[in-house]
C-alpha positions as CSV (number, residue, x, y, z in Angstrom):
1,X,-25.1,-191.6,20.2
2,X,-27.7,-188.9,19.3
3,X,-30.8,-189.2,21.4
4,X,-34.0,-187.2,21.0
5,X,-35.9,-186.9,24.3
6,X,-39.6,-186.1,23.9
7,X,-41.6,-184.8,26.9
8,X,-44.7,-182.9,27.6
9,X,-44.1,-181.2,31.0
10,X,-46.7,-181.1,33.6
11,X,-48.3,-177.9,35.0
12,X,-46.6,-178.6,38.3
13,X,-43.2,-180.3,38.2
14,X,-43.5,-183.9,39.2
15,X,-41.7,-187.2,39.1
16,X,-41.8,-187.6,35.4
17,X,-40.3,-184.2,34.8
18,X,-37.6,-184.9,37.3
19,X,-36.8,-188.3,35.7
20,X,-36.4,-186.6,32.3
21,X,-34.0,-184.0,33.7
22,X,-31.9,-186.6,35.5
23,X,-31.9,-189.1,32.6
24,X,-30.8,-186.3,30.2
25,X,-27.9,-185.3,32.5
26,X,-26.8,-188.9,32.9
27,X,-26.9,-189.5,29.1
28,X,-24.9,-186.3,28.5
29,X,-22.4,-187.2,31.2
30,X,-21.7,-190.5,29.3
31,X,-20.9,-188.6,26.1
32,X,-24.2,-188.8,24.3
33,X,-25.7,-185.9,22.5
34,X,-29.2,-185.2,23.8
35,X,-31.8,-183.2,21.8
36,X,-35.2,-182.3,23.2
37,X,-38.7,-181.8,21.8
38,X,-40.7,-180.5,24.7
39,X,-44.1,-179.0,25.4
40,X,-45.4,-177.5,28.6
41,X,-48.9,-178.1,30.0
42,X,-48.8,-174.6,31.6
43,X,-49.7,-173.5,28.0
44,X,-53.1,-175.3,28.2
45,X,-54.8,-172.2,29.7
46,X,-53.6,-170.1,26.8
47,X,-55.1,-172.1,24.0
48,X,-58.6,-172.6,22.8
49,X,-60.5,-175.8,23.8
50,X,-60.7,-176.7,20.1
51,X,-56.9,-176.4,19.7
52,X,-56.4,-178.5,22.9
53,X,-58.7,-181.2,21.6
54,X,-57.0,-181.2,18.2
55,X,-53.5,-181.3,19.8
56,X,-54.5,-184.2,22.1
57,X,-55.7,-186.3,19.2
58,X,-53.1,-185.5,16.6
59,X,-50.5,-182.6,16.7
60,X,-49.1,-182.4,13.3
61,X,-46.8,-179.5,14.3
62,X,-45.2,-181.7,16.9
63,X,-44.8,-184.5,14.4
64,X,-43.2,-182.1,11.9
65,X,-40.9,-180.7,14.6
66,X,-39.8,-184.2,15.5
67,X,-39.2,-185.1,11.9
68,X,-37.2,-181.9,11.4
69,X,-34.9,-182.7,14.4
70,X,-34.4,-186.3,13.4
71,X,-33.4,-185.3,9.8
72,X,-31.3,-182.3,10.8
73,X,-29.4,-184.0,13.6
74,X,-29.3,-187.6,12.3
75,X,-30.9,-188.9,15.5
76,X,-30.1,-192.5,16.5
77,X,-33.0,-193.1,18.9
78,X,-36.1,-191.3,20.1
79,X,-37.1,-191.6,23.7
80,X,-40.7,-190.5,24.4
81,X,-41.6,-189.9,28.0
82,X,-45.0,-188.0,28.3
83,X,-46.8,-187.1,25.1
84,X,-50.2,-186.2,26.6
85,X,-52.0,-184.0,25.8
86,X,-50.1,-181.4,23.7
87,X,-47.6,-183.5,21.8
88,X,-50.0,-186.3,21.0
89,X,-49.3,-189.8,19.7
90,X,-48.3,-188.2,16.4
91,X,-44.7,-188.2,17.7
92,X,-44.7,-192.0,17.7
93,X,-45.9,-192.3,14.2
94,X,-43.4,-189.6,12.9
95,X,-40.4,-191.5,14.4
96,X,-41.7,-194.8,13.1
97,X,-42.2,-193.4,9.5
98,X,-38.5,-192.4,9.5
99,X,-37.4,-195.8,10.9
100,X,-35.8,-194.4,14.0
101,X,-35.7,-196.8,16.9
102,X,-38.3,-195.7,19.5
103,X,-38.3,-196.1,23.3
104,X,-41.3,-195.1,25.4
105,X,-41.0,-194.8,29.2
106,X,-44.5,-195.4,30.5
107,X,-44.4,-193.5,33.8
108,X,-48.1,-194.3,34.4
109,X,-50.9,-196.5,33.1
110,X,-52.2,-194.1,30.4
111,X,-52.1,-196.8,27.7
112,X,-54.8,-198.7,29.6
113,X,-56.4,-196.2,32.0
114,X,-57.8,-192.7,31.3
115,X,-56.3,-191.0,34.3
116,X,-53.2,-193.1,34.2
117,X,-53.5,-194.2,37.8
118,X,-55.7,-197.3,37.9
119,X,-57.3,-195.6,40.9
120,X,-60.7,-193.9,41.2
121,X,-62.9,-192.8,44.1
122,X,-60.3,-193.8,46.7
123,X,-59.8,-197.4,45.5
124,X,-58.0,-199.4,42.9
125,X,-59.9,-199.4,39.6
126,X,-59.4,-201.8,36.6
127,X,-62.6,-201.1,34.7
128,X,-61.0,-199.8,31.6
129,X,-58.3,-202.5,31.1
130,X,-60.8,-205.2,32.1
131,X,-63.4,-204.1,29.5
132,X,-60.6,-203.2,27.0
133,X,-61.9,-199.7,26.4
134,X,-62.0,-196.3,28.0
135,X,-65.8,-195.9,28.3
136,X,-65.8,-196.3,32.1
137,X,-63.2,-193.6,32.4
138,X,-65.4,-191.2,30.4
139,X,-68.5,-192.1,32.4
140,X,-66.7,-191.7,35.7
141,X,-65.0,-188.4,34.6
142,X,-61.6,-189.8,35.4
143,X,-59.7,-187.2,33.5
144,X,-59.7,-183.8,35.4
145,X,-63.1,-184.7,36.8
146,X,-64.6,-183.5,33.6
147,X,-67.1,-185.3,31.4
148,X,-65.9,-183.3,28.3
149,X,-62.2,-183.8,29.0
150,X,-62.7,-187.5,29.9
151,X,-64.8,-188.1,26.7
152,X,-62.1,-186.5,24.5
153,X,-59.4,-188.5,26.3
154,X,-61.4,-191.7,26.0
155,X,-62.0,-191.2,22.3
156,X,-58.4,-190.2,21.6
157,X,-56.9,-193.2,23.5
158,X,-59.5,-195.6,21.9
159,X,-58.6,-194.4,18.4
160,X,-54.9,-194.7,18.9
161,X,-55.2,-198.1,20.7
162,X,-57.2,-199.4,17.7
163,X,-54.8,-197.9,15.2
164,X,-51.7,-199.1,17.2
165,X,-50.2,-195.7,16.9
166,X,-48.1,-196.3,20.0
167,X,-48.0,-200.0,20.6
168,X,-47.4,-200.7,16.9
169,X,-44.5,-198.3,16.6
170,X,-42.5,-198.5,19.8
171,X,-39.5,-200.8,19.9
172,X,-39.3,-200.9,23.7
173,X,-41.6,-199.8,26.4
174,X,-39.9,-199.2,29.8
């Protein structure tokens, strides 16, 4: 089987990055061909804020790269791990348009919580999922303790939630 693993690495290697590496090795050890589409958050400091905002909302270059790999390699399944912020939800839509089965491993609660943790100010927080929107996350500066970054994140996640860019395209969420 030909599998395309999609992952946006963190600035500091963490659990998700480790899982992607281990899963890729396991799949290859079982005879599968694994291809990768990766981005690295260490690049965030080298790009303009406008480019970062645009990439978080919709990264057409990432969607095009995913489309090219799927077509060139005849990919059987796409497995998205982390897409935020540089790859964007565009990768989900691109795979869906081509009809390739799509798996998303949700390593955190990003689909319902701006910081992905359901935790704020030293306590559990369920404000965003309870209200069904990301406004509390923006107000409380839940993403990088920044009003601007939290607002962009809230708007991006709200748009894609309403458009079902992720939940309407994924065949399986792990």
